[in-house]
C-alpha positions as CSV (number, residue, x, y, z in Angstrom):
1,M,43.1,-55.3,180.0
2,R,47.0,-56.7,179.5
3,K,46.7,-55.4,175.6
4,M,44.9,-52.7,176.8
5,K,47.8,-51.8,179.8
6,Q,50.3,-52.5,176.7
7,N,49.0,-50.2,174.4
8,I,48.5,-47.3,177.2
9,F,52.6,-47.7,178.1
10,K,53.2,-47.3,174.0
11,I,51.1,-44.9,173.4
12,T,52.6,-42.6,176.7
13,A,56.2,-44.0,175.5
14,A,55.8,-42.2,171.5
15,L,54.6,-39.1,173.9
16,A,57.4,-38.9,175.9
17,I,59.8,-39.7,172.9
18,T,57.9,-36.8,170.7
19,T,58.5,-34.8,174.1
20,V,62.2,-34.9,174.5
21,M,62.3,-33.8,170.5
22,L,60.8,-31.1,170.1
23,N,62.7,-29.6,173.6
24,S,66.0,-30.4,172.0
25,C,65.1,-28.4,169.0
26,G,63.9,-25.3,170.8
27,P,65.6,-22.2,171.5
28,K,69.3,-22.2,173.0
29,D,71.0,-19.3,175.3
30,N,72.9,-18.7,172.4
31,P,72.5,-20.8,168.9
32,P,73.4,-21.1,166.1
33,L,74.3,-19.0,163.3
34,V,70.8,-17.8,162.7
35,Y,70.0,-17.0,159.4
36,F,67.2,-14.8,159.4
37,P,66.8,-13.2,162.6
38,D,64.2,-10.3,162.8
39,M,62.4,-14.0,162.7
40,Y,64.4,-15.6,165.1
41,F,64.0,-12.9,167.2
42,P,61.1,-11.6,167.5
43,V,61.6,-8.0,168.5
44,A,59.7,-4.7,167.2
45,Y,61.4,-2.1,166.1
46,D,62.5,0.5,163.0
47,P,63.8,-1.4,160.1
48,L,66.7,0.7,159.7
49,M,67.4,0.7,163.3
50,K,70.6,-1.0,165.1
51,A,69.1,-4.2,166.4
52,E,70.9,-4.8,169.4
53,D,67.5,-5.8,171.6
54,A,67.1,-8.6,169.0
55,Y,70.9,-10.8,168.2
56,S,73.7,-8.5,169.1
57,D,74.2,-10.4,172.2
58,H,74.7,-13.1,170.9
59,E,77.7,-15.0,169.6
60,N,76.8,-16.2,166.0
61,E,75.7,-12.9,164.3
62,I,75.9,-12.2,160.4
63,P,78.7,-11.3,159.4
64,A,76.4,-8.8,157.0
65,F,75.0,-7.1,159.5
66,V,77.9,-6.5,162.0
67,K,80.1,-4.9,158.9
68,N,76.9,-2.4,158.5
69,G,77.0,-1.5,162.3
70,G,74.6,-3.9,163.1
71,A,71.4,-1.9,161.1
72,T,69.1,-4.9,159.7
73,G,68.5,-1.8,156.1
74,M,71.0,-3.4,153.9
75,I,72.3,-0.4,151.7
76,P,73.2,-0.5,148.2
77,V,76.2,-2.0,147.1
78,D,78.8,0.4,146.3
79,G,78.5,2.2,142.6
80,T,75.5,1.5,142.3
81,V,73.0,3.6,140.1
82,M,69.2,3.5,140.4
83,Q,67.6,2.3,137.0
84,N,65.8,4.9,135.0
85,K,65.3,3.5,131.3
86,D,63.0,6.2,130.8
87,G,66.6,8.6,131.1
88,I,64.2,11.7,133.1
89,A,65.9,13.7,135.1
90,E,65.0,14.9,138.4
91,S,67.9,16.9,139.9
92,N,67.9,17.2,143.8
93,S,64.5,15.1,143.9
94,A,64.8,14.2,147.7
95,A,66.1,17.3,148.8
96,A,64.0,18.7,152.0
97,M,61.5,21.4,151.1
98,T,60.1,24.1,153.2
99,P,56.4,25.0,153.0
100,D,57.3,27.9,151.0
101,Q,59.5,26.0,148.3
102,Y,57.3,23.4,148.2
103,N,54.1,25.6,147.7
104,A,56.0,27.1,144.9
105,G,56.8,24.5,143.5
106,Y,53.9,22.9,143.9
107,A,52.1,25.9,141.9
108,E,54.8,25.7,139.2
109,S,54.4,22.4,138.2
110,K,50.3,22.8,137.4
111,G,52.3,24.6,134.3
112,I,53.6,21.4,133.1
113,T,50.6,20.2,130.7
114,A,52.3,16.6,129.4
115,S,54.9,13.8,130.4
116,P,57.8,13.9,129.6
117,L,57.8,10.4,128.2
118,K,57.8,10.2,124.7
119,A,54.3,10.2,123.1
120,A,54.8,7.0,121.1
121,G,54.9,5.3,123.9
122,Q,51.4,7.0,125.0
123,K,49.3,3.5,125.1
124,K,52.0,1.1,126.4
125,D,52.6,4.3,129.2
126,L,48.4,4.8,130.3
127,E,47.9,0.5,130.3
128,R,51.0,0.6,133.1
129,G,50.1,3.6,134.4
130,K,46.1,2.2,135.6
131,V,48.3,-0.8,136.7
132,L,50.4,0.6,138.6
133,Y,47.4,3.5,139.9
134,D,45.1,-0.1,140.7
135,R,47.6,-1.4,142.6
136,T,48.8,1.8,144.2
137,C,46.9,4.3,144.7
138,A,43.0,3.2,144.0
139,A,43.2,1.6,148.2
140,C,42.8,5.3,149.0
141,H,41.7,7.1,146.0
142,G,39.6,4.8,144.4
143,T,39.5,2.5,141.2
144,A,37.1,5.8,140.3
145,G,39.0,8.6,141.2
146,D,36.1,9.6,143.7
147,G,38.1,8.9,146.4
148,Q,36.6,6.1,147.4
149,G,38.7,3.6,147.9
150,P,38.6,0.4,150.5
151,I,40.1,1.8,153.0
152,V,38.4,5.3,153.1
153,Q,35.3,3.0,153.0
154,S,36.1,0.4,156.0
155,G,36.1,4.4,158.1
156,A,40.1,4.3,158.9
157,Y,40.7,7.2,156.5
158,S,39.3,10.3,155.0
159,G,39.2,13.6,153.3
160,V,40.0,12.0,150.1
161,P,39.3,13.9,147.4
162,K,38.1,13.1,143.9
163,Y,39.8,14.2,141.4
164,A,36.7,15.5,139.1
165,D,36.8,18.3,141.8
166,R,40.1,19.0,142.0
167,E,42.2,22.0,139.7
168,I,45.1,20.0,138.4
169,S,47.4,19.4,135.7
170,V,49.2,16.1,134.5
171,G,52.6,18.1,136.5
172,S,50.7,18.5,139.8
173,V,49.7,15.1,139.6
174,H,52.9,14.1,139.0
175,Y,53.9,16.3,141.8
176,V,52.2,14.9,144.9
177,I,53.2,11.9,144.1
178,M,56.9,13.2,144.0
179,H,57.0,14.7,147.5
180,G,53.2,14.4,148.8
181,R,51.1,16.3,149.7
182,N,48.9,17.0,153.2
183,A,47.6,13.6,155.0
184,M,49.7,11.7,151.5
185,G,53.2,10.9,152.0
186,S,55.7,10.8,149.1
187,Y,55.4,7.8,146.3
188,A,59.4,8.3,145.1
189,G,60.2,5.3,147.0
190,Q,57.6,3.0,145.8
191,L,57.7,4.2,141.7
192,N,60.5,5.5,139.6
193,A,60.5,8.3,137.7
194,G,58.7,6.7,134.8
195,D,56.4,5.3,136.5
196,R,55.0,8.0,138.1
197,W,54.3,10.4,135.3
198,R,52.9,6.9,133.4
199,V,50.2,6.8,137.1
200,A,49.9,11.1,136.6
201,M,49.4,10.3,132.9
202,Y,46.6,7.7,134.1
203,V,44.8,9.8,136.4
204,M,44.1,12.7,134.0
205,N,43.1,10.3,130.8
206,A,41.1,8.9,133.1
207,F,39.6,11.1,135.4
208,K,39.8,14.2,134.0
209,G,39.0,14.4,130.0
210,G,42.6,13.8,129.2
211,M,46.0,16.2,129.3
212,S,46.1,19.8,127.5
213,P,48.4,19.5,124.7
214,A,52.0,20.2,125.0
215,T,55.0,19.5,123.3
216,T,57.2,16.8,125.2
217,A,60.1,18.5,124.8
218,S,59.2,21.4,127.1
219,A,57.8,19.2,129.5
220,A,60.7,17.9,130.0
221,A,62.7,21.5,130.3
222,A,59.4,21.9,132.9
223,T,60.1,19.0,135.2
224,T,63.8,19.9,135.2
225,D,64.0,23.3,136.3
226,S,61.3,22.8,139.0
227,T,63.0,19.7,140.2
228,A,66.3,22.2,139.9
229,T,65.2,24.7,142.1
230,Q,63.7,23.0,145.5
């Protein structure tokens, strides 16, 4: 009986010590420097807004965030240039357009029947295009290009067209990837200049029987002219 009481006392003491230790590690009114405040103070907000409610009332703020006016989204370092190893010009690619400007650009893009990428690398471009399509587009458009990706099949989203039923060209596919269309937003932020063309090439080759013959030079010129007028 005495041994049982001793065991109970030891267990109780151990639980008490554990409780004290855990509480001592808990949040404080003014915690030390927090390297990941978005995780430490879980407040839902737009990633580019000033996170005043999250941590600006605390004394130990992250200097980089303070320098950025409290914004959590870090801007590129001064002088940063976006990588564009393929050398594809896209002037005013992010410029806002009116509906008429968008529709005019879309109609013009249908006349682009070849990618501005080098023809010698077409095989590798198509291989990469497939990887990017499966990773970025198939969730809605489906691996077969039939508009029956897992998101659509789940019932969460509908109205995704079947490529075989659409009158498209490699230029118009690229245009939609670049600027979005209807319920689909732009993927210019997810795919760089060359990769957008690779996905468009893959779509045409996999689901539309290939691209119409055209010179690479004319396609590149048409792309530049189209983006410059937006």
